[in-house]
N, C-alpha and C positions, 0 to 999 in steps of 0.2 A: 187408631186414632191417629197415635205417637207416631207411625211410622209413616203415617202421609203428610202431619206438621213439618214432618224434619223432609222429608221430597216438595215439598213448598215454599221451605226454607231454603233450599241448595236450588230449586230453580229461581228464588226471589232475586241469591247472591248473584246464581250464572249470568243473571239479565244485567245487574249492577255491573259486574265486571265487565264482560263484552258490550261495552256503549256503543260498538263501531253501527250495533242496529235498533230500528223501532221499525214500528208494524205503522202504519200508514191509517185511517177508516175504513180500506175497506178490506183490511188485515195485510194486508200485503208487506213484503219486508223490504224498510227500508233503507238504503244506507247511510251510515252521517262520516262525514267528516269535518274533521276539528282542524280549523286554520290558526293560528297567532300573529296579525297582523302587528307589521314593526312599524304603521304612519302612522298614525293620532287622527294626524290630519286629513286620511280616508275610513277612519269606523264610520260614518255614515251609507257611503255609498260602498262597502264590501257588504252591508247588512242590506240595500235594495238588494246587493248583487246577489248574497243569499238566499227572497224570498226570490226574487227573478228564475233562479236555478232548478231554487224546487218545485216551482209551478211548472217549469219546461220538463221537467229531468225526473220528477218525484222523490228527485233523491235529497236527502238536506245536509247542508252546511252549516257549521257556531262559525262563528268568526269573531272570535275574542283579541282584544287590541293593548299593545303593553302602552303604557306609560311612556309619557319621551321620555327617551336614556336612559329606561330600565326591562332595554330586550331583555339584553343575557341575563340579567336574574331572574326574570319574568320565566325563560323558557328554560332556564334551568332549575326553576321551581316546579313546573308542570310538567317537565316530563321524570318526574318523580311519581304522577299520580297517575290513576286511573284516566282522568282528561290531559291526560298531553296530545298534542299538537296531530295531526299525521301530515299535516304542511304547518313548514317554517321557514324561516329565510337564516341565512348564514351569511356572514360581511368575507369575501373571498376568500382566499388560499386560506389565512388564518384562523378563520373562523371553520372553515371546512378542518382545519387541524384539532378546532375545538370538539367538532360536532362529529368526525368521523365514524363512531362507532352507531352511530343512529341514520348516515345518509343515505337511502338505496342510489344502487345503480340505476342513473337513466338511458343508458346509452343507447336501449331498444323500444324507448315512450315516442308515445305520439306526439309528443307538447316537446326533446326533444328534432324531433325533425323537422319543424318551423322552425328552428330557429336558421336566421340568416346568414350568421358566421360562427364557422364555428371559435372560434378566436376570441367572442366573447363568454363561450362554455365555461362553467366549471370545472376541468377536467386535471385526471392526472395518468401515466401509464395505465392505472387500474378501470377507468372508467369515467364516465361524468355524473359527477355529485351536486351540480350546481346551474339551474335555467335562470339566465338574468332573465329580468321578467318589464324594468323599464332602463333605459339608457340612456344619456347624457352622449353630446361629446363638445370636444374645442378645439380648437383651433386659433389663423390666427382670421379675425372678421373681417372684412374690406368691406369700400364703401366707389361702387364697382360705379357709381358718378363719377368721380375724383377720380377716379380710373380712364375715366373716359375720355375726361379733359386731357391726361397728361398724354396719355397714348393718339391724340388727335393734335397735339400740339404740332406743329406744321419743321419743325427743327432739332427733334430730340434725337439723340444717335442713337441709344439700343434700334434692334430688329423685330423685337417685342411686339407683341400691338392689342394685346386684352392678357386681363388679367388670368384664363382660362389659358394661355399658355405658360407660366408661372409653373413648375415642373422640380425643380431644383433650388436647391442652397445658392447657386452660381448665382442664377434664374432672378429670384427673390432678390439679393443683393444689387443688382445692377441695376436694376432698378425702380429700387427702394433708394439707392446710391444718387438718382440720377431726378429723381423728385425731389428729395433732397435739396441738389442746387436749383431749383424752378419752384420752391415752393412757392416764394413771391408770387410766381403767373399762375399757378393752382389751389390758389385764398388760403396756402395753411400755414401751421404756426410750425410742422414738425410731420414729417409719413407718420411715424408712430403714436401712440398717446402714451400720458409717463407709466413708466414703468416703476412703478408702488410700491413703496419699498420699506413702509413705515413698518415696521414689527404689528404681527397681528395681523396685516395687511397686501401677506409676501407670495401669498400662497402658490398667485400664478406661475407665482419664479421656482421657488424650493419644493414648489410638490409638482402640479403639472407639469411642466416645463423640461423638471427633474425627467420625469416618468419615460421622457423618451431615450436618453443614456440609460438610463436603467433596462427598459424594455429588453433594447437590444445585444446590451450585454450580453443576460439570462439567456435572451434565444440565441446570438449566440455561443452560450456553453454549455448550450440542452442544459440549464438549469431547472433542479419541478422549485416552483414555486410554495409548496407546500411540504417542504421540510426545511433543514437548518441546513440545506447547497445554499440560501439566499443571503446566511451570515457574509459570504465572499463576494462580495465587492469590491472593486475595485477600478469604478468609476475612470472607464478604457476608453471612455468616447466623450471625455473633460473638453476636449479641446474643441471639437462638434459643439458643446454646449456653448462655450465662450463665441464661438467664431455669431449666432443667434442670438446672443444676450450681446454682446456688443454692438451688434446690427445693431435694437432694439434701444440701447443707453444712448449710441450716437447719429440718430436721426431722429429724434422726439421733441415734443413741443420744449419740454421742460430737461435743465441740464442736471450731467448725471449727479452732481455732490447736493442737488433738493430734494433727490428722490425718497431721501427718510422721511419727508414730510407728508410725498404724497400716499391717498387709499385708491380703491381700485374706483368707485367711486366716481375721484376724479376725472379718473380716466376716462369710464366711460360717459361721466359727461362730456370728454373731449371730442369723443369722436360725435356722440350724437347733434353737436354744435356744427360740426365741419371745421374745429382746429386742428384733425387731422383727419390722416386714411384708412391708418391701418389700428385695431388694437388685438391684442392677446387674450380672446376669453372664452366660454362657451355658452350653448345657446341660450344657458339660463338669461344672458347680460341681455336680450334682447328688451325684456318687462324695462329691466333699466334707462335703455337707449330711449323706447319711447315717452317716460313718465319726464322725460327732462326738459323741464320746461324753453318754449321754442327749438326745441326739434327739429333740424334742420335734414336730416336724413328722410328721405324714405325709403320704406316699408318694402321693395322692388330690388330698391340698391343696396342691404344687405346680404352680406355674401359669408363665404368663408371655405379658406384654403387650409391644406395642412400647415403644420407648423416644419420648413425644413430646414434642414441642420445637417446636413452634406454624409448622409448614416446610407439609409437607401431610397433615398427621395426620389426615384422611377415609379418606384413600386409602396411607396404610402398617401397612404389615408389620413382622416382625421383618425382624434385618439378618441375612441369612441369607448364606452364601457359601464360602467354602475361597484358601488361596492354593495350591493345586494342582489342576493341566491334566492332561489326558491328549493326547497326540498321537500324529498319527502320521507317519512319514517321507515325503516324499513323493521323498527322492531313492531310493528303491527303485522297484525297477520295478511293475507294475500291479497283477503277482498275490499279492506279497508285500502292497504295500498294503492289496488286498482279502483276503487274510487277519486282516492285522491288523484291521480294521475287521468282520471276523465276529467275532474270538476278544471283542472287545469288544461287542458284543453276546451273544454269548451269556452269558458274566459276567454279566450286568445284565437277562436278562434270561427266561433260560431256569430253572428250576425247582433245576437243581443249582449251575449259577450265581449265581443269586441264595442260595441255602441259603449257601455260604460268603460271600460276602459280607456277610451280618445276622449267621450264629453263630460266625465265622472272625477277618473281618475285623473286625465291628461298627461297619459305614459307616450311620449317618442316607445316603442316596443321595438325589439330583433327579431318579428317574428314575421317571416314573407308572406301571411293569410293579410297581412296588411294594408291596403293599396298606400299610394300617396295623397288620398283624399282622405281619409280614415288617420292622419297625425292632428295633428295640435297646428291651431292655424296662425303660424307668423314664422317670417320667414329663415330662423334661426334653426329652428325644430328643419322642414323641411330638406333644408340645405346638410341636415345630418343622414333623413333619410335617403336623401338623393348620393349621398358620399356612400349609404354603408350598402346600398346596393350597386352600384356602380363598378365595371369588370377590368381588372387587370389591376387593383388597389387592395395594400391591405390594410382593414383597422388595426389602428396601433392599439391594444386594449392598456384599460389601466393598472399599470403595474402594479398603484402605487397606494396600493391598499398592503403593500408588506413592507412596506418600510416600517424599519424598529421601533420607529416612538419618533413623540409630536417635538423632543426634546431631541433629536437628531433634525428634522427640521429649520425646525427653530433656530438652533449654530451655522447649519445650512442659509438660512436667510439672511442673519448674519454678517452670512460672512461676503455673502452677496451686496450686500449695504458695503460693507468696505473695502468693495473691491471698485464698489463702483465710486465711489469715493475716493479714489486713489488712494488708499491706507492701505489695501494688501494687495499681496504681486498677487496673481493665477495658481501659479506652484503652489503656493503655500494654501489656495481655499482649496486646490483638490488633495493634498498632503491629508490637510484638516478634515477636510468630509471623509474621506473615506478613514480615515481612522474613529470618527466618531459613529458612520457606520457597524462596525465591527466592533465599541465598545459599546455601542446601546445595542447591542443583537446580543451582549453577553459573551462576547471574545476576548 
């Protein structure tokens, strides 16, 4: 009896420690995958997904959701227990550096095979360690009705005849400057919406616009974004940044010296009310456009083009990326790792999974299993999907996830405001930006 008691105790302990498997009502082994969800607003949808997944496949999915702004601490606590997630999220290259010991190489996985753009993957020379699951894109949003009105002017000087022909900074500048000269004929106050530079409202410039020269400098110098090599940033494309920034400032609804009081909402309202033809922002901006009272922009006229600044214009696409990547825990046994990969593939390839992703989660996804009809139903989301699938152009990834700190971004935004107001030279802005990057990187 004593031996039997010991054996039963060992069996019970073993079943507790190997929480990856359960048995269903028929006695069949049931794989269990734990998923630590990053988005609290999506918790109820993931719970529905878990029920549907088990119904379709017989496999168990346990979704736990971290409270807002607690994901890293929750993940750290969970990884130290037997309830560690098999699927978790990492936040770009810096997140991968923190969780490298837990991230499985997904180079040979089915989920990696259906990603549309290799540039969107979180990878190193050693493999693929993060799969983007939702993407967003930003660029220059334009009102095609105003653009068509300009191109229809009988005495315009430019030979360019549609917005689709704009594929370089030089062409953009040519069109924008003539539109400024003809703004009365077009019924606009400026070509571009206000360049919002109020502190806290300057993220479109100190983060999103800055992403482009950072990306191209690191790509040119073959910098591994998951290493300390990113500490060496010299703002090699500072003049290219200046060219597009000056174009915004000099052809705007608002005088440069007044931009310190402008917010993003002002810019989007100016665009929605037809006061301007263009505004730099992302697909998330459509909700702001359509909610403005008196909105004059037709949904079918809301388009987007890349932010050309004369670096690699001919091959340039939109800035498309994510700050969140899904990773599989390589500390799990092989069966659980496979079960985790199977769930991810099911979610983004099966009809049931895709329906939840599009209608429930509202994601624009980077997977070739989704048709254009299986995307959120707004014009800018469709623009992002169209550019992702366009041949002959390269998506610019979101490398701003490796910016050294918020302090760096705030300082850069402050310098941009002083430059716009005429109180700081561009050469000084460049020098201080390089110094701030290195000091905030601990160099």
